[in-house]
N, C-alpha and C positions, 0 to 999 in steps of 0.2 A: 203552470207556475214554474218560474225559473228556479234553478237549484240554489238553495240558500244554506248558510252555515247552520249546523245544528247547535242550538244553545243548551238544550236539556234533552237527555235520552233516558227513558224508562225501560229497563230490561227485565222482563219476567218477574215483576214485583208481586209478592203475595203478602197479605197482612191478615192475621187472625187475632181474635180476642177470646181466649179459651177455645171453645169448640165452634165459635161463630166466625165464618170466613167473610171478612169485609171486602177484601180484594183478592182475586185469584189469577195469578199468572198473566199480569197485564203488561203490555209493551206498547209504547208509542213515543213520538218525539215532538219537540217544540222547536221550530226554526227561528233563528234570530230575526227580529223585526215583524213577526206575524202576530195576529190575534188568533189564539187557539181556544176553541170552545170545548168544554167538557160537559156533556149533557147526559140525561137519563132520568128515569122515574125516581121518586123518593125511595131512599134505601139502596140506591144503586152503587154506592161507594165513592161518589164524587168528592165529598168533603174529606173523606178518609184519604183519598189520593192527594189532595192539596196538603193535608197534614203530613203525609209522607215526604212530599217535596220540600215542605217548610221545616221539617225536622221535629214536628210534634210527635209523630209516630215513627217507629223504626220497624221496617218490614222484616219478617222472618226469612224471606227469600227474595233474591233479585238485587239489582244495583241501580243506582241513579248516577248518571254522568252529567255534570254541570260545568260548562265552559272547558270541556276536555278532561276534567278531573273526576275520576270514578270514586263513588262513595257508597257505603251501605247505611251508615249512621251519621247523623249530624244534628246538633242541638239547634233550637230556633235562633239563638243569638249568633251562632256560627253561620247559619243560612243568611241572616240579615247582613252580617259583615261581608259575606261573599257576594252580595248583590241581589238577594231575593226579598221582596217586600210583600205584605199580605194585608188584605182587608177581610172582614169576617161577615158571616151570614147575619149574625146579630151584632149591631153596632157596638164596638169596643172602644169607647172614648172615656176621657176623664170628664165626667158630666159637670163638675163644679168649676172646671177651668175654661178659659175663653177659647174661642176658635184659634186665635193666634198662638196661645200657649200649647194647645193640643198639637198643632202642626209643628211648632217648635220642638216638641218632644221627639219628632221624627228625625231631627238633626243631631241627636245625641251621639250617634256613631261618627259624625263628622267633626266633633269637637275634641281637640287634642290636649288642651291645657288641663293641668292637674287640679285636684280638689281645692288645694290652698289658694291657687290663683282665682278659681271660680268663687270661693267663699268670700274673698275680699273684693271681687269684681274690680280688679285693678290691672292696668297695663295690658299685657298680651291677652288676658282672659276677657277684658272688656272689648278689645279690638276684635277678638274672635267672635264674641256674641253679636256684635254689631254686624259683622260680615254674614253670620248665619241668619240673622233677622232679615237681612236684605234678600236672601234666598227665599225665606218664608213669605215675605211680602210679594215676591214675584209669583209664587204659587197661589197666593190669595187672589191676586189680580187675574191670573190665568183661569181660576175656577169661579171668578165673578162673585166673590163672597166678601168683598171689602166692607160692605155695610154691616156685616155681623162679626167683624174681626175681634171686637172687644166683648161680645156677648158670651155668657156661659153656654156651652153647647147643650146642656140639659134642657134649656128653654127653647131650643130651636126645633123646627119641624123635622120629621123623620128624613125627608128628602135632603134637607140641608145638612143633617148630621152625617148622612152617607157621603155627602160631598166633602165634608171636613175630614172624614176618615180617609177618603181618597187622597186629600191633600197631605195628610200625615204620612201616608205610604209614599207619595211622590217626593216628600222631603228627604227620604232616604236615598234618592237618586238611584233607583234599582235598575238592574239589567233585566230582571224578570219580575213582573208584577202579577200577583195572584189575586183574583177578585172572586170572592165567594158570594154569589147571588147579589151583585151590586144593584139590581133593580127591584129586589124583594120589597114588598109593601109600598111601592111607589104608585102614584097616579100616572096617567098618560103623559102629562106635561113634564113631570119629574123624570120619567123614563127617557123622554126625548132629550132632555138636558144631559142626563148621565151618558146616554149613547154618544152624544156629540163630544162630551169631554173625553170619553174613552178613545174615540177615533182621533181626537186632537193629541192626546197623550202619545198614542202610537205614531202619529204622523210627525208631530213637531219635536218630540223628545226622542223618537226612535226606540221607545220602550217596548219590549216584547211582553205580551199580555196573555195570560191563561185565565179564562173565566168560566165559572159555573153559572148557568142561567136557565130558567125554566120557560121563559117567554121565547117561543120558537121564532116569532117574527124578529125579535131582537137578535137572536143567534144568526139567523139567515142574513140579516143586514150587516152585522159586525164581523163575523168570523171569516178568516181565510180558510181554515180547516176545522173539522169537528170530529171529536172522538166520542163514542157513545158507550156508556156503561149500563149494565142491567144485572142486578143481583151480584155485583162484584166482579163481573166478567165483561170483557170488551166484546161488543156485538157489531160495532161499525166504526169506520175511520176513513175520512176522506173529505172532499170538497162538500160544501153545504148542499148543493144540488144532488150530489151522489148519495149522501146520507139520507136525504128526504125520500129517496126512492128505494132505500134498503128495506126489504120485507121484514127482517128481524127487528129493525128500528120501529117500523110501523106497528108491528105486533106488540112491542114493549109499551109503546105509548097508548095503544088501544086497549091494553090490559088483557091480552090473550093469556090464558092460564099456562103456567109453567109446570 
């Protein structure tokens, strides 16, 4: 792999909840433009790591450097404003709102007109919303969900809800997109569709992606590099084919006693 710019760097991060250690002294990086997989058995600390990157959790030790700026604590809205978007293991959408409105909510950080302008939907506020809706319609076309654009998302299949959630994250135009088990609960056809969209987001938009995924076939097909966690510790890091041959990784997935 050619040398790439480092977009995000994790340095010796540790996170505890009381006496429970969720993450212990973990370091790795994410290069600009790559798809970086974070894998490991249940309880390995994968989601906790995404929560640290996204500002939901604040580590007791270590630092995170994003686009050259070192930080220890960041709130979720600050992470979003800096260019980090997130999807969740359990779909987090406004179930009574339409597909269009859910994705439109991802544009809120891009809207600059004040409350009074928006309340009266007049002049600059109207022009701004029209422009934002054009961006949303482009995302809807990209994700091939125009046929459900007006439907309440609560009535959609799980696979389509996952696609809408991806659309909302893309509406933020992130530099780094965090995907927490984007294939969870999907059938084979839905997984194939989501895999295609993830590759297209990376290739067409140039979006850097970090994803948690349990389906090893998906990981091997999508990821440029893989970091492996187990019981909150890093046990492997490298190219997919290297990680597959790592004995510690093999033991972790086979359930060898610790």
